[in-house]
A tleap script that builds the chain and sets N, CA, C and O, in Angstrom:
source leaprc.protein.ff14SB
mol = sequence {
  NMET THR VAL SER ASP ILE ALA VAL SER LEU
  GLY LEU LYS ILE TYR GLY GLY GLU ASN GLY
  LEU SER ARG GLU ILE SER GLY GLY TYR THR
  SER ASP LEU LEU SER ASP VAL MET GLY HIE
  ALA GLY ALA GLY LYS VAL TRP ILE THR LEU
  GLN THR HIE LYS ASN ILE MET ALA ILE ALA
  SER LEU LYS GLU LEU ALA ALA ILE ILE LEU
  VAL LYS GLU TYR LEU PRO GLU LYS ASP MET
  LEU ASP GLN SER ASN ILE GLU ASP ILE PRO
  VAL LEU GLY THR SER ASP GLU ALA PHE GLU
  ILE SER GLY LYS LEU PHE ASN LEU LEU ASN
  ARG CARG
}
set mol.1.N position { -38.149 -20.450 -55.495 }
set mol.1.CA position { -37.000 -19.686 -55.921 }
set mol.1.C position { -37.465 -18.683 -56.980 }
set mol.1.O position { -38.296 -19.006 -57.829 }
set mol.2.N position { -36.927 -17.483 -56.922 }
set mol.2.CA position { -37.314 -16.439 -57.869 }
set mol.2.C position { -36.259 -16.257 -58.958 }
set mol.2.O position { -35.153 -16.792 -58.876 }
set mol.3.N position { -36.630 -15.495 -59.969 }
set mol.3.CA position { -35.692 -15.165 -61.036 }
set mol.3.C position { -34.487 -14.429 -60.453 }
set mol.3.O position { -33.349 -14.687 -60.844 }
set mol.4.N position { -34.736 -13.525 -59.530 }
set mol.4.CA position { -33.642 -12.793 -58.887 }
set mol.4.C position { -32.680 -13.749 -58.181 }
set mol.4.O position { -31.463 -13.582 -58.262 }
set mol.5.N position { -33.226 -14.744 -57.494 }
set mol.5.CA position { -32.387 -15.734 -56.794 }
set mol.5.C position { -31.451 -16.454 -57.757 }
set mol.5.O position { -30.268 -16.622 -57.462 }
set mol.6.N position { -31.976 -16.884 -58.915 }
set mol.6.CA position { -31.108 -17.614 -59.848 }
set mol.6.C position { -30.104 -16.679 -60.509 }
set mol.6.O position { -28.976 -17.079 -60.797 }
set mol.7.N position { -30.513 -15.427 -60.752 }
set mol.7.CA position { -29.590 -14.462 -61.362 }
set mol.7.C position { -28.375 -14.268 -60.468 }
set mol.7.O position { -27.239 -14.249 -60.941 }
set mol.8.N position { -28.624 -14.125 -59.175 }
set mol.8.CA position { -27.524 -13.930 -58.222 }
set mol.8.C position { -26.705 -15.214 -58.088 }
set mol.8.O position { -25.478 -15.181 -58.188 }
set mol.9.N position { -27.373 -16.336 -57.863 }
set mol.9.CA position { -26.680 -17.611 -57.621 }
set mol.9.C position { -25.849 -18.077 -58.809 }
set mol.9.O position { -24.784 -18.668 -58.633 }
set mol.10.N position { -26.338 -17.810 -60.026 }
set mol.10.CA position { -25.641 -18.277 -61.224 }
set mol.10.C position { -24.796 -17.192 -61.884 }
set mol.10.O position { -24.185 -17.431 -62.925 }
set mol.11.N position { -24.757 -16.000 -61.286 }
set mol.11.CA position { -23.949 -14.907 -61.827 }
set mol.11.C position { -24.418 -14.440 -63.193 }
set mol.11.O position { -23.599 -14.153 -64.066 }
set mol.12.N position { -25.732 -14.360 -63.390 }
set mol.12.CA position { -26.286 -13.979 -64.686 }
set mol.12.C position { -26.379 -12.466 -64.826 }
set mol.12.O position { -26.636 -11.757 -63.853 }
set mol.13.N position { -26.166 -11.981 -66.044 }
set mol.13.CA position { -26.372 -10.566 -66.357 }
set mol.13.C position { -27.864 -10.336 -66.522 }
set mol.13.O position { -28.583 -11.211 -67.006 }
set mol.14.N position { -28.328 -9.167 -66.121 }
set mol.14.CA position { -29.729 -8.802 -66.305 }
set mol.14.C position { -29.783 -7.743 -67.384 }
set mol.14.O position { -29.272 -6.636 -67.208 }
set mol.15.N position { -30.413 -8.088 -68.520 }
set mol.15.CA position { -30.499 -7.172 -69.652 }
set mol.15.C position { -31.788 -6.357 -69.664 }
set mol.15.O position { -31.795 -5.217 -70.129 }
set mol.16.N position { -32.868 -6.925 -69.164 }
set mol.16.CA position { -34.144 -6.224 -69.202 }
set mol.16.C position { -35.203 -6.978 -68.422 }
set mol.16.O position { -34.967 -8.080 -67.926 }
set mol.17.N position { -36.381 -6.362 -68.320 }
set mol.17.CA position { -37.497 -6.987 -67.621 }
set mol.17.C position { -37.329 -7.043 -66.122 }
set mol.17.O position { -37.843 -7.954 -65.471 }
set mol.18.N position { -36.615 -6.079 -65.563 }
set mol.18.CA position { -36.303 -6.083 -64.132 }
set mol.18.C position { -37.531 -6.170 -63.237 }
set mol.18.O position { -37.447 -6.703 -62.131 }
set mol.19.N position { -38.674 -5.652 -63.695 }
set mol.19.CA position { -39.886 -5.707 -62.873 }
set mol.19.C position { -40.400 -7.129 -62.686 }
set mol.19.O position { -41.278 -7.360 -61.854 }
set mol.20.N position { -39.878 -8.073 -63.434 }
set mol.20.CA position { -40.294 -9.469 -63.297 }
set mol.20.C position { -39.327 -10.328 -62.500 }
set mol.20.O position { -39.485 -11.548 -62.457 }
set mol.21.N position { -38.339 -9.726 -61.876 }
set mol.21.CA position { -37.330 -10.504 -61.145 }
set mol.21.C position { -37.899 -11.260 -59.949 }
set mol.21.O position { -37.257 -12.182 -59.446 }
set mol.22.N position { -39.084 -10.891 -59.487 }
set mol.22.CA position { -39.689 -11.591 -58.349 }
set mol.22.C position { -40.557 -12.779 -58.782 }
set mol.22.O position { -41.173 -13.439 -57.946 }
set mol.23.N position { -40.602 -13.045 -60.090 }
set mol.23.CA position { -41.382 -14.193 -60.573 }
set mol.23.C position { -40.836 -15.490 -59.987 }
set mol.23.O position { -39.625 -15.667 -59.862 }
set mol.24.N position { -41.740 -16.386 -59.633 }
set mol.24.CA position { -41.360 -17.701 -59.125 }
set mol.24.C position { -41.030 -18.630 -60.289 }
set mol.24.O position { -41.654 -18.564 -61.348 }
set mol.25.N position { -40.047 -19.489 -60.080 }
set mol.25.CA position { -39.574 -20.420 -61.106 }
set mol.25.C position { -40.043 -21.832 -60.778 }
set mol.25.O position { -39.901 -22.298 -59.647 }
set mol.26.N position { -40.606 -22.509 -61.785 }
set mol.26.CA position { -41.052 -23.890 -61.596 }
set mol.26.C position { -40.107 -24.899 -62.255 }
set mol.26.O position { -40.277 -26.107 -62.087 }
set mol.27.N position { -39.118 -24.411 -63.001 }
set mol.27.CA position { -38.179 -25.304 -63.678 }
set mol.27.C position { -37.541 -24.606 -64.855 }
set mol.27.O position { -37.586 -23.380 -64.956 }
set mol.28.N position { -36.951 -25.376 -65.741 }
set mol.28.CA position { -36.293 -24.801 -66.904 }
set mol.28.C position { -36.637 -25.559 -68.177 }
set mol.28.O position { -37.105 -26.697 -68.135 }
set mol.29.N position { -36.396 -24.908 -69.306 }
set mol.29.CA position { -36.602 -25.535 -70.606 }
set mol.29.C position { -35.533 -25.012 -71.557 }
set mol.29.O position { -35.376 -23.801 -71.710 }
set mol.30.N position { -34.804 -25.909 -72.189 }
set mol.30.CA position { -33.724 -25.529 -73.086 }
set mol.30.C position { -34.066 -25.927 -74.505 }
set mol.30.O position { -34.250 -27.105 -74.809 }
set mol.31.N position { -34.150 -24.922 -75.377 }
set mol.31.CA position { -34.428 -25.188 -76.791 }
set mol.31.C position { -34.212 -23.903 -77.586 }
set mol.31.O position { -34.426 -22.800 -77.083 }
set mol.32.N position { -33.785 -24.070 -78.834 }
set mol.32.CA position { -33.663 -22.940 -79.751 }
set mol.32.C position { -34.755 -22.969 -80.811 }
set mol.32.O position { -34.805 -22.093 -81.674 }
set mol.33.N position { -35.618 -23.956 -80.753 }
set mol.33.CA position { -36.685 -24.115 -81.727 }
set mol.33.C position { -37.981 -23.557 -81.133 }
set mol.33.O position { -38.534 -24.119 -80.187 }
set mol.34.N position { -38.452 -22.455 -81.694 }
set mol.34.CA position { -39.612 -21.762 -81.141 }
set mol.34.C position { -40.845 -22.656 -81.062 }
set mol.34.O position { -41.567 -22.615 -80.066 }
set mol.35.N position { -41.098 -23.452 -82.081 }
set mol.35.CA position { -42.284 -24.323 -82.064 }
set mol.35.C position { -42.173 -25.375 -80.960 }
set mol.35.O position { -43.192 -25.778 -80.399 }
set mol.36.N position { -40.975 -25.821 -80.641 }
set mol.36.CA position { -40.763 -26.773 -79.559 }
set mol.36.C position { -41.137 -26.137 -78.225 }
set mol.36.O position { -41.821 -26.755 -77.409 }
set mol.37.N position { -40.696 -24.919 -78.006 }
set mol.37.CA position { -41.006 -24.215 -76.765 }
set mol.37.C position { -42.514 -23.970 -76.667 }
set mol.37.O position { -43.110 -24.155 -75.606 }
set mol.38.N position { -43.117 -23.559 -77.767 }
set mol.38.CA position { -44.567 -23.328 -77.765 }
set mol.38.C position { -45.329 -24.601 -77.406 }
set mol.38.O position { -46.345 -24.545 -76.713 }
set mol.39.N position { -44.851 -25.724 -77.867 }
set mol.39.CA position { -45.555 -26.978 -77.637 }
set mol.39.C position { -45.272 -27.647 -76.312 }
set mol.39.O position { -46.064 -28.475 -75.862 }
set mol.40.N position { -44.147 -27.306 -75.668 }
set mol.40.CA position { -43.741 -28.116 -74.523 }
set mol.40.C position { -43.349 -27.357 -73.258 }
set mol.40.O position { -43.401 -27.938 -72.174 }
set mol.41.N position { -42.965 -26.106 -73.344 }
set mol.41.CA position { -42.555 -25.371 -72.140 }
set mol.41.C position { -43.783 -25.007 -71.320 }
set mol.41.O position { -44.837 -24.686 -71.870 }
set mol.42.N position { -43.640 -25.058 -70.010 }
set mol.42.CA position { -44.759 -24.751 -69.127 }
set mol.42.C position { -44.592 -23.428 -68.407 }
set mol.42.O position { -43.498 -22.866 -68.352 }
set mol.43.N position { -45.680 -22.946 -67.864 }
set mol.43.CA position { -45.680 -21.687 -67.123 }
set mol.43.C position { -44.665 -21.740 -65.979 }
set mol.43.O position { -44.505 -22.764 -65.314 }
set mol.44.N position { -43.996 -20.626 -65.772 }
set mol.44.CA position { -43.032 -20.522 -64.685 }
set mol.44.C position { -41.647 -21.051 -65.000 }
set mol.44.O position { -40.746 -20.967 -64.164 }
set mol.45.N position { -41.465 -21.592 -66.191 }
set mol.45.CA position { -40.150 -22.132 -66.570 }
set mol.45.C position { -39.212 -21.011 -67.010 }
set mol.45.O position { -39.651 -19.946 -67.443 }
set mol.46.N position { -37.931 -21.270 -66.892 }
set mol.46.CA position { -36.888 -20.389 -67.426 }
set mol.46.C position { -36.460 -20.989 -68.758 }
set mol.46.O position { -36.072 -22.156 -68.826 }
set mol.47.N position { -36.531 -20.188 -69.815 }
set mol.47.CA position { -36.195 -20.650 -71.164 }
set mol.47.C position { -34.735 -20.321 -71.436 }
set mol.47.O position { -34.332 -19.161 -71.358 }
set mol.48.N position { -33.945 -21.335 -71.754 }
set mol.48.CA position { -32.533 -21.182 -72.083 }
set mol.48.C position { -32.395 -21.324 -73.594 }
set mol.48.O position { -32.798 -22.335 -74.170 }
set mol.49.N position { -31.816 -20.289 -74.240 }
set mol.49.CA position { -31.757 -20.260 -75.701 }
set mol.49.C position { -30.647 -19.340 -76.194 }
set mol.49.O position { -30.069 -18.575 -75.422 }
set mol.50.N position { -30.357 -19.428 -77.492 }
set mol.50.CA position { -29.449 -18.460 -78.124 }
set mol.50.C position { -30.213 -17.498 -79.027 }
set mol.50.O position { -29.610 -16.628 -79.655 }
set mol.51.N position { -31.533 -17.647 -79.097 }
set mol.51.CA position { -32.362 -16.752 -79.905 }
set mol.51.C position { -32.437 -15.369 -79.253 }
set mol.51.O position { -32.577 -15.267 -78.034 }
set mol.52.N position { -32.345 -14.319 -80.048 }
set mol.52.CA position { -32.259 -12.960 -79.482 }
set mol.52.C position { -33.266 -11.971 -80.071 }
set mol.52.O position { -33.133 -10.766 -79.858 }
set mol.53.N position { -34.264 -12.454 -80.803 }
set mol.53.CA position { -35.183 -11.554 -81.499 }
set mol.53.C position { -36.516 -11.415 -80.753 }
set mol.53.O position { -36.789 -12.143 -79.798 }
set mol.54.N position { -37.325 -10.478 -81.205 }
set mol.54.CA position { -38.578 -10.119 -80.539 }
set mol.54.C position { -39.573 -11.280 -80.448 }
set mol.54.O position { -40.344 -11.345 -79.491 }
set mol.55.N position { -39.573 -12.186 -81.408 }
set mol.55.CA position { -40.521 -13.298 -81.382 }
set mol.55.C position { -40.379 -14.153 -80.128 }
set mol.55.O position { -41.336 -14.794 -79.693 }
set mol.56.N position { -39.197 -14.158 -79.559 }
set mol.56.CA position { -38.956 -14.896 -78.318 }
set mol.56.C position { -39.880 -14.395 -77.217 }
set mol.56.O position { -40.432 -15.182 -76.448 }
set mol.57.N position { -40.041 -13.073 -77.150 }
set mol.57.CA position { -40.863 -12.484 -76.101 }
set mol.57.C position { -42.337 -12.844 -76.285 }
set mol.57.O position { -43.051 -13.031 -75.299 }
set mol.58.N position { -42.795 -12.942 -77.516 }
set mol.58.CA position { -44.194 -13.315 -77.762 }
set mol.58.C position { -44.461 -14.719 -77.219 }
set mol.58.O position { -45.495 -14.962 -76.597 }
set mol.59.N position { -43.544 -15.623 -77.452 }
set mol.59.CA position { -43.703 -16.994 -76.963 }
set mol.59.C position { -43.595 -17.037 -75.448 }
set mol.59.O position { -44.382 -17.716 -74.789 }
set mol.60.N position { -42.625 -16.318 -74.888 }
set mol.60.CA position { -42.461 -16.289 -73.435 }
set mol.60.C position { -43.721 -15.766 -72.755 }
set mol.60.O position { -44.127 -16.284 -71.715 }
set mol.61.N position { -44.330 -14.755 -73.331 }
set mol.61.CA position { -45.555 -14.190 -72.780 }
set mol.61.C position { -46.719 -15.178 -72.912 }
set mol.61.O position { -47.459 -15.406 -71.956 }
set mol.62.N position { -46.869 -15.752 -74.089 }
set mol.62.CA position { -47.938 -16.715 -74.345 }
set mol.62.C position { -47.861 -17.905 -73.390 }
set mol.62.O position { -48.884 -18.361 -72.879 }
set mol.63.N position { -46.666 -18.401 -73.153 }
set mol.63.CA position { -46.462 -19.575 -72.302 }
set mol.63.C position { -46.291 -19.220 -70.820 }
set mol.63.O position { -46.110 -20.105 -69.985 }
set mol.64.N position { -46.349 -17.920 -70.498 }
set mol.64.CA position { -46.193 -17.428 -69.128 }
set mol.64.C position { -44.883 -17.909 -68.494 }
set mol.64.O position { -44.854 -18.363 -67.351 }
set mol.65.N position { -43.802 -17.794 -69.274 }
set mol.65.CA position { -42.483 -18.180 -68.777 }
set mol.65.C position { -41.985 -17.154 -67.773 }
set mol.65.O position { -42.356 -15.982 -67.832 }
set mol.66.N position { -41.145 -17.602 -66.853 }
set mol.66.CA position { -40.646 -16.725 -65.791 }
set mol.66.C position { -39.514 -15.830 -66.281 }
set mol.66.O position { -39.402 -14.685 -65.845 }
set mol.67.N position { -38.673 -16.337 -67.181 }
set mol.67.CA position { -37.507 -15.580 -67.646 }
set mol.67.C position { -36.888 -16.287 -68.838 }
set mol.67.O position { -37.236 -17.420 -69.172 }
set mol.68.N position { -35.954 -15.579 -69.471 }
set mol.68.CA position { -35.185 -16.119 -70.589 }
set mol.68.C position { -33.709 -15.945 -70.256 }
set mol.68.O position { -33.290 -14.883 -69.794 }
set mol.69.N position { -32.930 -16.982 -70.491 }
set mol.69.CA position { -31.472 -16.893 -70.343 }
set mol.69.C position { -30.855 -17.059 -71.729 }
set mol.69.O position { -31.054 -18.075 -72.395 }
set mol.70.N position { -30.110 -16.053 -72.145 }
set mol.70.CA position { -29.362 -16.116 -73.396 }
set mol.70.C position { -27.975 -16.675 -73.110 }
set mol.70.O position { -27.325 -16.272 -72.145 }
set mol.71.N position { -27.529 -17.594 -73.940 }
set mol.71.CA position { -26.257 -18.285 -73.727 }
set mol.71.C position { -25.132 -17.680 -74.574 }
set mol.71.O position { -25.372 -16.857 -75.458 }
set mol.72.N position { -23.909 -18.108 -74.283 }
set mol.72.CA position { -22.714 -17.796 -75.078 }
set mol.72.C position { -22.512 -16.297 -75.333 }
set mol.72.O position { -22.023 -15.897 -76.390 }
set mol.73.N position { -22.893 -15.484 -74.357 }
set mol.73.CA position { -22.744 -14.024 -74.439 }
set mol.73.C position { -23.520 -13.403 -75.600 }
set mol.73.O position { -23.189 -12.309 -76.057 }
set mol.74.N position { -24.549 -14.101 -76.074 }
set mol.74.CA position { -25.430 -13.500 -77.075 }
set mol.74.C position { -26.135 -12.313 -76.435 }
set mol.74.O position { -26.519 -12.372 -75.267 }
set mol.75.N position { -26.305 -11.242 -77.189 }
set mol.75.CA position { -26.962 -10.036 -76.681 }
set mol.75.C position { -28.358 -9.918 -77.277 }
set mol.75.O position { -28.553 -10.198 -78.459 }
set mol.76.N position { -29.326 -9.508 -76.469 }
set mol.76.CA position { -30.680 -9.344 -76.994 }
set mol.76.C position { -30.769 -8.160 -77.948 }
set mol.76.O position { -30.107 -7.139 -77.758 }
set mol.77.N position { -31.595 -8.313 -78.973 }
set mol.77.CA position { -31.851 -7.202 -79.881 }
set mol.77.C position { -32.694 -6.155 -79.151 }
set mol.77.O position { -33.394 -6.472 -78.189 }
set mol.78.N position { -32.620 -4.906 -79.614 }
set mol.78.CA position { -33.310 -3.808 -78.938 }
set mol.78.C position { -34.805 -4.051 -78.825 }
set mol.78.O position { -35.386 -3.811 -77.766 }
set mol.79.N position { -35.444 -4.522 -79.895 }
set mol.79.CA position { -36.889 -4.734 -79.825 }
set mol.79.C position { -37.254 -5.867 -78.873 }
set mol.79.O position { -38.349 -5.876 -78.310 }
set mol.80.N position { -36.347 -6.821 -78.690 }
set mol.80.CA position { -36.572 -7.869 -77.696 }
set mol.80.C position { -36.559 -7.276 -76.298 }
set mol.80.O position { -37.418 -7.591 -75.474 }
set mol.81.N position { -35.580 -6.413 -76.029 }
set mol.81.CA position { -35.496 -5.771 -74.707 }
set mol.81.C position { -36.682 -4.865 -74.448 }
set mol.81.O position { -37.215 -4.835 -73.339 }
set mol.82.N position { -37.093 -4.131 -75.457 }
set mol.82.CA position { -38.263 -3.268 -75.294 }
set mol.82.C position { -39.473 -4.107 -74.886 }
set mol.82.O position { -40.212 -3.727 -73.978 }
set mol.83.N position { -39.676 -5.231 -75.543 }
set mol.83.CA position { -40.809 -6.100 -75.221 }
set mol.83.C position { -40.628 -6.761 -73.861 }
set mol.83.O position { -41.606 -6.973 -73.143 }
set mol.84.N position { -39.406 -7.086 -73.501 }
set mol.84.CA position { -39.111 -7.650 -72.186 }
set mol.84.C position { -39.568 -6.702 -71.082 }
set mol.84.O position { -40.144 -7.130 -70.082 }
set mol.85.N position { -39.309 -5.426 -71.273 }
set mol.85.CA position { -39.706 -4.430 -70.274 }
set mol.85.C position { -41.215 -4.219 -70.252 }
set mol.85.O position { -41.786 -3.961 -69.192 }
set mol.86.N position { -41.861 -4.323 -71.396 }
set mol.86.CA position { -43.327 -4.201 -71.448 }
set mol.86.C position { -43.985 -5.393 -70.764 }
set mol.86.O position { -44.938 -5.224 -70.004 }
set mol.87.N position { -43.481 -6.598 -71.029 }
set mol.87.CA position { -44.064 -7.835 -70.504 }
set mol.87.C position { -43.597 -8.166 -69.079 }
set mol.87.O position { -44.152 -9.052 -68.428 }
set mol.88.N position { -42.568 -7.444 -68.599 }
set mol.88.CA position { -41.962 -7.751 -67.290 }
set mol.88.C position { -41.445 -9.187 -67.221 }
set mol.88.O position { -41.573 -9.856 -66.196 }
set mol.89.N position { -40.863 -9.647 -68.320 }
set mol.89.CA position { -40.226 -10.961 -68.374 }
set mol.89.C position { -38.723 -10.719 -68.474 }
set mol.89.O position { -38.242 -10.226 -69.494 }
set mol.90.N position { -37.979 -11.062 -67.424 }
set mol.90.CA position { -36.542 -10.802 -67.434 }
set mol.90.C position { -35.795 -11.543 -68.538 }
set mol.90.O position { -36.062 -12.710 -68.824 }
set mol.91.N position { -34.856 -10.834 -69.145 }
set mol.91.CA position { -33.909 -11.418 -70.087 }
set mol.91.C position { -32.557 -11.376 -69.410 }
set mol.91.O position { -32.038 -10.311 -69.077 }
set mol.92.N position { -31.995 -12.562 -69.213 }
set mol.92.CA position { -30.725 -12.718 -68.513 }
set mol.92.C position { -29.686 -13.246 -69.490 }
set mol.92.O position { -30.030 -13.720 -70.573 }
set mol.93.N position { -28.425 -13.166 -69.112 }
set mol.93.CA position { -27.378 -13.644 -70.002 }
set mol.93.C position { -26.238 -14.319 -69.270 }
set mol.93.O position { -25.980 -14.057 -68.096 }
set mol.94.N position { -25.555 -15.204 -70.003 }
set mol.94.CA position { -24.402 -15.918 -69.476 }
set mol.94.C position { -23.413 -16.183 -70.604 }
set mol.94.O position { -23.779 -16.172 -71.779 }
set mol.95.N position { -22.166 -16.421 -70.239 }
set mol.95.CA position { -21.168 -16.831 -71.220 }
set mol.95.C position { -21.167 -18.353 -71.403 }
set mol.95.O position { -20.515 -18.871 -72.309 }
set mol.96.N position { -21.895 -19.060 -70.541 }
set mol.96.CA position { -21.954 -20.522 -70.608 }
set mol.96.C position { -22.659 -21.004 -71.873 }
set mol.96.O position { -23.481 -20.296 -72.454 }
set mol.97.N position { -22.320 -22.220 -72.283 }
set mol.97.CA position { -23.061 -22.928 -73.323 }
set mol.97.C position { -24.404 -23.361 -72.727 }
set mol.97.O position { -24.555 -23.412 -71.506 }
set mol.98.N position { -25.363 -23.669 -73.579 }
set mol.98.CA position { -26.684 -24.096 -73.112 }
set mol.98.C position { -26.595 -25.323 -72.199 }
set mol.98.O position { -27.287 -25.396 -71.183 }
set mol.99.N position { -25.754 -26.271 -72.557 }
set mol.99.CA position { -25.587 -27.481 -71.749 }
set mol.99.C position { -25.133 -27.144 -70.335 }
set mol.99.O position { -25.660 -27.681 -69.360 }
set mol.100.N position { -24.149 -26.250 -70.231 }
set mol.100.CA position { -23.598 -25.892 -68.918 }
set mol.100.C position { -24.615 -25.170 -68.037 }
set mol.100.O position { -24.808 -25.543 -66.880 }
set mol.101.N position { -25.264 -24.141 -68.575 }
set mol.101.CA position { -26.191 -23.365 -67.755 }
set mol.101.C position { -27.442 -24.184 -67.427 }
set mol.101.O position { -28.052 -23.985 -66.376 }
set mol.102.N position { -27.826 -25.096 -68.313 }
set mol.102.CA position { -28.957 -25.984 -68.014 }
set mol.102.C position { -28.648 -26.855 -66.802 }
set mol.102.O position { -29.482 -27.020 -65.911 }
set mol.103.N position { -27.438 -27.407 -66.782 }
set mol.103.CA position { -27.023 -28.235 -65.649 }
set mol.103.C position { -26.941 -27.442 -64.358 }
set mol.103.O position { -27.363 -27.916 -63.303 }
set mol.104.N position { -26.399 -26.240 -64.439 }
set mol.104.CA position { -26.299 -25.391 -63.247 }
set mol.104.C position { -27.683 -25.035 -62.712 }
set mol.104.O position { -27.916 -25.079 -61.504 }
set mol.105.N position { -28.598 -24.683 -63.612 }
set mol.105.CA position { -29.953 -24.335 -63.178 }
set mol.105.C position { -30.650 -25.557 -62.585 }
set mol.105.O position { -31.311 -25.454 -61.552 }
set mol.106.N position { -30.507 -26.698 -63.227 }
set mol.106.CA position { -31.101 -27.935 -62.708 }
set mol.106.C position { -30.606 -28.213 -61.298 }
set mol.106.O position { -31.403 -28.478 -60.398 }
set mol.107.N position { -29.299 -28.155 -61.103 }
set mol.107.CA position { -28.731 -28.421 -59.780 }
set mol.107.C position { -29.206 -27.415 -58.740 }
set mol.107.O position { -29.509 -27.785 -57.606 }
set mol.108.N position { -29.270 -26.154 -59.122 }
set mol.108.CA position { -29.712 -25.103 -58.205 }
set mol.108.C position { -31.169 -25.335 -57.790 }
set mol.108.O position { -31.494 -25.223 -56.608 }
set mol.109.N position { -32.023 -25.647 -58.718 }
set mol.109.CA position { -33.437 -25.833 -58.422 }
set mol.109.C position { -33.711 -27.128 -57.647 }
set mol.109.O position { -34.740 -27.246 -56.982 }
set mol.110.N position { -32.810 -28.080 -57.730 }
set mol.110.CA position { -33.029 -29.358 -57.059 }
set mol.110.C position { -32.253 -29.511 -55.755 }
set mol.110.O position { -32.168 -30.613 -55.213 }
set mol.111.N position { -31.692 -28.430 -55.252 }
set mol.111.CA position { -30.987 -28.453 -53.975 }
set mol.111.C position { -31.935 -28.543 -52.790 }
set mol.111.O position { -31.540 -28.968 -51.704 }
set mol.112.N position { -33.154 -28.154 -52.990 }
set mol.112.CA position { -34.111 -28.055 -51.882 }
set mol.112.C position { -34.367 -29.374 -51.226 }
set mol.112.O position { -35.149 -29.451 -50.278 }
savepdb mol mol.pdb
quit
């Protein structure tokens, strides 16, 4: 399943990083603590968070994450979007709480 597939299936907004929409997804990781994501998220995962600053993109790139989903209608900061487009890591958005979108993504990825 690709980032584009989950964006369509879950009705996610696409804020940036459109060139990375064909990235394959291996799962998801939900956390707002950057050090937790650095220590535990794996390549190809979709990171679900409410963090909206540029440092998020550095971690996503370092960990080779497939995409980032911002929750509760949080909007990415401009420098985050700029880096998203440079790194080709999509930044997506939802009005859902982290718990809700995590469950939806889990169910979607485990339908196979």
